[in-house]
C-alpha positions in Angstrom: 19.8 -0.9 1.2 19.3 -4.9 1.5 16.3 -5.8 -0.7 13.0 -7.6 1.2 12.7 -11.3 0.7 9.1 -12.0 -1.2 7.5 -13.1 2.1 8.7 -10.2 3.8 7.4 -8.0 0.6 4.2 -9.9 1.0 3.7 -8.9 4.5 4.4 -5.6 3.9 2.1 -4.8 0.5 -0.7 -6.8 2.6 -0.2 -4.2 5.3 -0.6 -1.2 3.1 -3.5 -2.8 1.4 -5.5 -3.1 4.7 -4.3 0.4 5.4 -5.7 1.9 2.4 -9.4 0.6 3.5 -8.8 1.8 6.9 -8.0 5.5 5.1 -10.9 4.9 2.8 -13.1 4.1 5.6 -12.3 6.7 7.7 -12.6 9.5 4.7 -16.4 7.9 4.0 -16.9 8.2 7.6 -16.1 11.9 7.6 -17.3 12.5 4.3 -20.8 11.0 5.6 -21.4 13.0 8.9 -20.6 16.0 6.9 -17.1 16.9 7.8 -14.1 16.9 5.6 -11.4 14.5 6.3 -7.4 15.7 5.9 -7.3 13.4 3.3 -8.8 12.6 -0.1 -9.5 9.7 -1.1 -6.7 10.3 -4.0 -3.7 11.8 -1.3 -4.4 8.1 0.5 -4.6 5.8 -3.0 -1.5 7.4 -4.4 0.5 7.3 -1.4 -0.4 3.6 -0.7 0.1 2.9 -4.3 3.6 4.6 -4.3 4.7 2.7 -1.3 3.9 -0.3 -3.0 5.7 0.4 -5.7 8.7 0.8 -4.1 8.7 -1.9 -2.1 8.4 -4.3 -5.1 11.3 -2.4 -7.2 13.4 -3.4 -3.8 12.5 -6.8 -3.5 14.5 -9.6 -4.9 13.8 -11.9 -7.7 12.8 -15.0 -6.6 15.5 -17.2 -8.3 12.8 -20.3 -8.7 10.0 -18.4 -10.4 9.6 -18.6 -14.1 12.5 -16.8 -15.6 10.9 -13.3 -17.6 
C-alpha cells in the first residue's frame, strides 16, 4: 500500500476531526431531544481515533524534520 505524504495525512486527519465534531453534535442533539442515538460518544471517538492512528502509521516520515 502506498503511504500518505504529510499533506495528504494532514487533510485526512483534519477531515476526521471535523467528522468527529459533527458526530458528537448529532449525538448531543439527539440526546437533548430525549432520543437514543445509534452511536455513543465513546464509539464515535474510538472509531475516529483508530482511523487517525492508521493514517499516522501509514504516513511517510518527513525527511526534512528532526530525526528522532
